[in-house]
N, C-alpha and C positions, 0 to 999 in steps of 0.2 A: 346214763349220759352217753349217747351214741356218737360214734366217729362218722362225720358226714363228708370229709374231704381229705385226700392225701396228695401232697405236691412235692416234687423234687427238682433240684437244679444243681448245676455244677459251677463252681466259682473259683477263680484264681486269686489267692490271698497274698501272693508275692512273698518273697523271703528277703530279709534285710541283708543277709550275708550267706553265700553258699558255704557248705561245709562238706567234708569228705570223711567217710567211714571205710571200713575194710573192703567193702564190695560195691560202693557207688559214691557219686558226688551229688549232693541235693542242691539244686539252684532254683527250682520252681515248686510252688506249694499250691496244689489244687485239691479242693475238698468237695465231696458230695454233700448236699443238705437235703433234709426232708422235713416237711411240716405236716403235722397231724392235727386237723381241725375237728373240735367237738361241736355239737349242736347248740351250745350256749355261747359259741364264739371263741372259746379257749383254744389256743394254738400251742401245741407242743412241738419243740424244735430239736432235731437231731442232726448229727454230722458224721461222716465217715472218710477215712483216707487210708487205704490199704497199703501194704508193703508187698508188692507182687513177688519179690525174691523170697519172702518169708512164707507167705500164705497161698500164693499162686493166683491171687485175685487182682486184676488190673483195675485202675480207677474207671476205665471205660466199661468194664463188666459190672463194676459196682453201680454206676449210675443207670446202667441198662436194667439191672435188677430192680431199680427204684422207680421205673417208669409206671404210670397209672394202671396199665393193663395187668401188671404183676401184683398190684396191691389191692385189687378189688375185694379180696378176702377180708380186708379190715373195715370196709364200709359197712355201716350198720351195726357194728359190734359195739358193746358197752365198755367203756373204759374202766369201769369198776371191776370188770372181770380181767384184770391186768395180767394175772398169772397165766391164765388160759391164752391170752393174746400173745404173751411172750413165747409160749411153747409153739403157737401157730407160726410165728415168725421164724423161730428156730427150725421148724420142720420144713417151711417153704423156702428157706435160703441156706441150704446145707453147704454150699461151695462159695458163699459170698459173706465172709465174716464182717467185712466193713460196712456193707449194705445192711446186714443184720444189726450191727451196732448202731447205725444211724436210726433205724426204726425203733430199736430197743430204747435208745436215749430219748427220742421224741415221745414215746409212750410214757416213760417215766416222768418226763417233764409235764405232760398233759395231765397225768394222774396226780402228781404233787399239786398242780394248780387246782384241779378239781377238789382235792381234799383242803386246799388252802394252807398247806404246810411245805417247808423245804423238803426236798427229796431225802436229804440226809436224816431228817426226822423220821420219816417213813421207814427208812432202811434201819435206823437205830445207831446213832453215833456212839462210839466208845473209844475214840482216840483223840488226844489233844493235838493241836496244830503241829505239823512236822515241817521241817525245812526241805524244800525241793533242791535237788542238784540242778546245776545248770551245766550244759554240755559244750565241751571244746572239741571240734573235729580234729582230724589228723592233720597236724601242722608241724613245722620245725620247732626246735626248742624256743628260740626267741619269740616266735609268733604265739606259742603256748603260753609263755610267761606273760606276755603283753596282754593277751585275752583274759588270763587269770586276774591280772591287775585291774582290768576293766570291770570285771564281775565283783571283785573284792571291793571296789569303790562303790558299787551299787548296793552293797550290803549283803551279797551272797557269800556263804562260807562253806558250801558243799559243792565241790567241782567234779564233774565226771568228764574223764578224758578218753577220747576214741583213740584206740591203738590197733595194731594188727598188721602193719605193712613192713616195719623195720624194728625188730626187737631192741637192737642196740640203741636206736634213737628213742624208742619208747622208754627205755630205762633212764636215758639221760634226761628226759622230759620230766620223769618222776623226781629225779635228783635235784634238778633246778627248782622245781616247784617247792620241794621241802626246804631247800637252801634259802629260797626267798621268803617263805611264809612260816616255816617252822610248824608248830602245831596249831596255828591259827586257822587252818583250813582242813576240812575233811576231803580226802581224794578218793574217788571211785574210779574204776577203769572199766572200759567196755571194748573188747577185742573183736566183737562181731564175727566170731568164727575164723578169725585171721591167723590163729596160732594152731600148731599141732600139739600132740601131748608133750613131747620133750621140750618144746619152746615154752609151754605153759609152766612146766616145772622149773625151767631155768629162770624165767621171768620172776616167778614167785620167790625163789631162793635169792635172787640178787636184789629184790626190792623189799625184803622183809623189814629192813631197817627204816623204810620210808612210810610204814604204817598205812598200807592201802586198806581201805575199809572193805571193799568187796571187789569181786572180779566177774564181770558179766560175760557169759558165753564165750570163753576163750577158744573153744574147738568146735568142730562141725556139729550142727544140731543133731544130725542122725547118729553121731558117734557116742551114744549113750553108754555103751559098755566101756569105751575109753574113758569117759567122764568118771565112771564108777571105779576105774583102776587108779585114778589119782590118789596121791596120799591123802589121808583124812584131814590133815591140817590145811590142805588146799581146798578140798571139797567143802569145808566149813565156810570158806570165803566165796564160793562159787554161787552166782545167781544165774539160774537157767532162764534164757530168754527165748531165742528162736527154737529151743528144744520143747518149749511148752506152749502149745496152741490150744489144746483141748484138755478136758478133764481126764480123758484116757491118757494123754501124755503125762499128766501129773501122776497118775498111778504107776506108769511105766518108769518114771524117774525114781519112784520110791520102792519099787519092787526089788527085794533083796538088798544088796548094798546100795545106799543112797547115792545118787549122782551129785547132789548139791544139798545145801541147807537153806536156800533162798529161791523163791519162785517170783520171777518178774511177770506180772500179769498185765497185759495190754488189751484194752477193749477192742481195738482193731484186729488183734489176732484171734481172740476167743469169740467175738461177736456181741460184745455188750456187757451191761451190768448183769443180766440174768445168768449168762454163762461164766462170767468172772466170779460170780458168787459160788458156783459149783467148784471151781478150781480153788478158790480161797477156802472153802469149807473142808476140802480134802487136805490142804496144807495145815489148817488149824488142828484137824484131828491127828496129824502126824508131827505136830510141833515144828512146822516149817515156817520160817519168816516170810513175810511178804513185802515185795517191792512193787509199786504200780508205776508203769512206764507209759510211753506214748510214742507216736510217730510225730511227723510235722502236721499239727492239728489246730483246727479252730478252738477258741476258748469253750466252745459248746461241749465238745467231747472231752476236753481236759477237765471241765467242771464236773462231768458225769463221773470220770474216773476218780476225782477227788472225793466226791460224795460217797461212792462205795468203798474206797480205800479207808475212810475213817470209820466204817461200819464193822471192821474186823480187828479184834484186839492183837492179832499177830502181824498187823501192818507195821513194819519198822522203818521202811524207807519209801519215799516218793521221788519220782524223776518225772515231774509233770511240767517241764518247761517248753513243751511243744508249740505253744502259742506266743511265746515271749519274743521271738525273732520275726513274727509275721509283720509285714508292712501295713496290713489292713485285716479287718475281720467283719463278720456280719452282726456281731453283738459286742456289748460291753457289759461288765458285771459278771455274775456267776461266782466269782471268788475275789478275794483281796489278797494281796501278797505284800509282806513287810519284812525286810531283811531275809528274804527268802522263805519265810513262814507263810503257809497257805491257809486261808480261812474261807470256807464256803459261805454263800450268801444266806441270809435268814429269810429271804423272799420265797413266796410259793414256787413250787416247781424247782427249777434250777436258778431262778432269779435273773434271767438274762433281760437285757434291754436291747431291742433291735436297733441297729444304727444304719442299715443299708437301705 
């Protein structure tokens, strides 16, 4: 079953509310989309949205890589040779992980439709539904509590809070959330490299009583040796994010003293399901837990991340709320969500229904 056409475009999906993290404020959400059409009319859909600060790829560079003249190598190839195609995509887009992810996702979607089964069934599901966290940006204490109240009312019980600008206010935010909700909610935090070594230790020690579930990337991504010097009780809570882009990074984090006990895999960092599986397999061999995260993304790529996340038994956390605050999207379906718990579609491929 041959590929006969590849098409790409850029679309603004709008953001319902801007939010701030340690190194930027997000107010606009633009995603690159790609369609891969087979000779029988099946169309696989993929999307990408890079974080230039993290991977060095701009959205303009992503969409440029997805132009037709750069994708001729796929035309005439058989979708049934999907592993070979994924390697080709990997080798042709070494510096464009989000473009690579968009192609990877579209290929998986087309292949699942060709087989007539959901992608998660092809990948092999082994995890029951998990509750995604929903993210609160850097805000003052009152605004943090108010947004927590909103999410709580919608049925979410796992809240991830962005920190990293003012440790005293960060600690107060934790205190007020626990005061208001007790143990009714799970709190995760993400400092996005906003702390240094000593601040991380100080924050951890002063918030132990608030039962923080995990701490994402508190210090600089390149400061792996500093991460490894943290006390063991802190490293057990650390989820590496910006520090882990590739399989090589996974090995580096585990070499000698472990820098963390959780890997946060994002398809937009590593370049799709194919490369995410490589990182996840290293983690599984080393008894490292997995968290699967996202950028501000269409439900297209969120669905892909959910499908692969559930195929690894060491997946313990999902943070796949990237499409929930979009004002619009190009699809509906792909997954359902109830009280925060995410369930992938039973339809062939990723189960999208186009709405644009």
